[in-house]
Structures are given as structure tokens and as C-alpha cells.
C-alpha positions in Angstrom: -267.7 107.1 -40.4 -266.7 109.1 -37.4 -263.9 108.4 -35.0 -266.2 107.0 -32.3 -267.7 104.4 -34.7 -264.2 103.2 -35.7 -263.1 102.4 -32.2 -263.7 98.8 -31.3 -266.0 98.1 -28.4 -264.2 96.8 -25.3 -264.4 93.1 -24.8 -266.7 92.0 -22.0 -265.3 89.1 -19.8 -267.7 86.2 -19.9 -268.8 85.1 -16.5 -268.0 81.4 -15.9 -271.0 79.1 -15.6 -271.9 77.3 -12.4 -270.8 74.0 -14.0 -267.4 75.5 -14.8 -266.9 76.8 -11.3 -267.8 73.4 -9.8 -265.4 71.7 -12.2 -262.6 74.1 -11.2 -263.4 73.6 -7.5 -263.2 69.8 -8.0 -259.8 70.1 -9.7 -258.4 72.2 -6.8 -259.7 69.7 -4.3 -258.1 66.9 -6.2 -254.8 68.7 -6.4 -254.9 69.4 -2.6 -255.9 65.8 -1.8 -253.2 64.4 -4.2 -250.6 66.6 -2.5 -251.6 65.4 1.0 -251.6 61.7 -0.1 -248.2 62.1 -1.8 -246.7 63.8 1.3 -248.1 61.1 3.7 -246.9 58.3 1.4 -243.4 59.7 1.2 -243.3 60.2 5.0 -244.5 56.6 5.5 -241.9 55.2 3.2 -239.1 57.2 4.9 -240.3 55.9 8.3 -240.5 52.3 7.1 -237.1 52.5 5.5 -235.5 54.0 8.6 -237.2 51.3 10.8 -235.9 48.5 8.4 -232.4 49.9 8.5 -232.5 50.2 12.3 -233.8 46.6 12.7 -231.3 45.2 10.2 -228.4 47.0 11.9 -229.3 46.5 15.6 -231.4 43.4 15.8 -231.5 41.3 12.6 -228.6 41.9 10.3 -229.1 40.6 6.7 -226.1 38.7 5.3 -225.1 37.2 2.0 -223.1 33.9 2.0 -219.9 33.9 0.1 -217.8 30.8 -0.6 -218.4 27.1 0.1 -217.1 26.6 3.6 -220.7 26.1 5.0 -222.1 23.7 2.3 -224.5 21.9 2.3 -226.2 24.0 5.1 -225.5 27.3 3.4 -224.5 27.9 -0.2 -222.7 30.7 -2.1 -225.1 33.6 -2.9 -227.8 32.7 -0.4 -229.2 35.6 1.8 -229.9 35.0 5.4 -231.1 36.8 8.5 -229.3 36.7 11.8 -230.4 37.5 15.3 -228.1 39.3 17.7 -226.9 36.7 20.2 -223.6 36.8 22.1 -224.1 33.4 23.8 -224.8 30.9 21.1 -225.2 27.2 21.8 -223.3 24.2 20.3 -224.7 23.3 16.9 -225.9 26.8 16.1 -224.5 28.8 13.1 -223.1 32.2 13.8 -221.7 35.1 11.9 -218.7 36.9 13.3 -216.2 39.7 12.4 -212.7 38.7 11.3 -210.3 41.2 9.7 -213.0 43.5 8.5 -215.0 40.6 7.0 -218.0 38.6 8.3 -217.4 34.9 8.4 -220.1 32.3 9.0 -219.4 29.0 10.9 -221.0 26.5 13.2 -220.4 26.5 17.0 -218.8 23.3 18.2 -217.8 24.2 21.7 -218.0 26.9 24.3 -215.8 28.4 27.0 -213.8 25.7 28.8 -214.8 22.8 26.5 -212.2 20.3 25.3 -212.3 19.7 21.5 -210.6 16.8 19.8 -210.6 15.7 16.1 -209.3 12.4 14.9 -207.7 11.7 11.5 -211.0 10.7 10.0 -212.5 14.0 11.0 -214.7 12.7 13.8 -215.1 15.5 16.4 -215.5 15.0 20.2 -216.4 17.6 22.8 -215.3 16.8 26.4 -214.7 13.2 25.4 -218.1 12.7 23.9 -218.5 12.1 20.1 -220.4 14.9 18.4 -223.4 14.0 16.3 -223.2 16.0 13.1 -226.2 15.2 10.8 -225.6 18.5 8.9 -222.3 17.2 7.4 -222.1 15.5 3.9 -218.5 14.3 4.6 -216.0 14.5 7.4 -212.4 15.7 7.0 -209.5 16.5 9.3 -208.9 19.6 7.3 -206.4 22.4 7.9 -205.3 21.9 11.6 -202.3 23.7 13.1 -203.4 23.7 16.8 -202.5 21.1 19.4 -205.4 18.7 20.0 -207.1 18.1 22.2 -207.7 21.8 22.6 -209.4 23.7 25.4 -211.6 26.6 24.4 -210.5 29.8 26.3 -212.9 31.6 28.5 -215.5 33.9 26.7 -214.7 32.3 23.4 -216.3 29.7 21.0 -214.7 27.0 18.9 -216.2 27.1 15.4 -216.0 24.9 12.3 -217.4 25.2 8.8 -219.7 22.4 7.6 -217.5 21.7 4.5 -214.6 20.5 6.6 -212.1 19.8 3.8 -212.1 23.5 2.6 -213.1 25.5 5.6 -210.5 27.6 7.5 -211.8 27.9 11.0 -210.9 27.4 14.7 -208.7 24.5 13.7 -206.3 27.1 12.3 -204.6 29.5 14.6 -205.0 32.3 12.0 -208.7 32.3 12.7 -208.7 30.8 16.2 -211.7 30.9 18.6 -214.4 33.5 18.3 -214.7 36.1 21.1 -218.1 37.3 22.3 -217.5 40.8 21.0 -216.8 39.5 17.5 -220.2 37.9 17.1 -222.6 39.5 14.7 -225.5 37.1 15.5 -227.0 33.7 15.1 -228.1 32.7 11.6 -231.8 31.8 11.8 -233.6 32.2 8.5 -232.9 31.9 4.8 -234.6 34.6 2.7 -233.0 33.8 -0.7 -233.4 31.8 -2.9 -237.2 31.9 -2.4 -237.5 28.2 -3.1 -235.5 27.5 0.0 -237.1 30.2 2.2 -237.2 28.9 5.8 -235.6 28.4 9.2 -232.0 27.3 9.2 -231.0 24.4 11.5 
């Protein structure tokens, strides 16, 4: 056997069939489409998240209730939405800043109103008894201000609905709430789901 016969013949590359070429083309198209869909989905999620943060910060802050000062209207652990509003009306529930915390109370009187509370916990505003259907019980509570009390200009007198435990405008430590302290008006309960709805 001579040298030429012993040398292996070079391998000839097999040309892919038309079906293989089409399959590879489909795979490449799928990869390209998948990449585009993934990029657009991620971009959409980032935009939605940014919009949600913006709305929650600037217009509808989301708050969690801590403590029992607003029972039965609001209970510990509930999550609520608030709407930015610096001029709340009597009877509305507001959230406001106090010593780096956010407190939630009900507005009882506005600027210039005269507030009085008798020993049984009955509240009157400008000499008129206040109807309070949201209360389970009335209580005089922790009062260290002189009654009747006139609400200063640009401030709001607030009380918790659970009067026997709430520390609020009846106590000089909290006092009345200034407009620039107000986070917003509590309008909607989002948790627990069984009690989802508008807050009154």
C-alpha cells in the first residue's frame, strides 16, 4: 500500500437541507421576537412601577393603620388609601405628620371653631352638639387643655374614634393639626379584602 492510499480522504461538509435551514431561521426569529417582547415587558413594568410610586407619593399615599385609637372605623393592620387634601371638612378622617410619624384621626373642628367636651364625652362645636354615629362609646379621655377651646387659624381639631385611649387634640402634646402637617384624607380601605371599600 503506498503512501497516497494510506492518507485519509478529507471530510466533505454536508450541506444542510432546506428543512434544516428553515428550522434554524425559525429559531433565530423566535429568539429575536422573545428578546423584543422581554425588553418591552421590562420597560412597561418599570414605567408602571414608577407611575405607581409617583401616584402613591404625590397624590394617593398608601398607609397602614397601627394601634386602636381609630376603632371601630379603622383597625390595627388595615391598609388604606388617602387623597392629598389640606382643607378637610368636619367628620372626615385625615392622616398627618407628628414627630416623624403619621397619625390618623377624625376632624372635629376647623379654624376659629369653639370645641367643648363634657364629662360624659359629648362633643359640641360652636355650641351645637356633634352627631357622631361612628363612635361605639363616648369618653372624656385624656384632656389637658382648657375647654371650651378655640381652634387657632389654619389648624384643625382632631379626635380618635376610640376616645378612651386616643391621644389627640385634647392633649397639648399633640395639639391641633396645621395644614402643612396633613398627609391626606383617608378615603378607601384596600385591606383586608373582605372590607374593601370607601371609608366614611
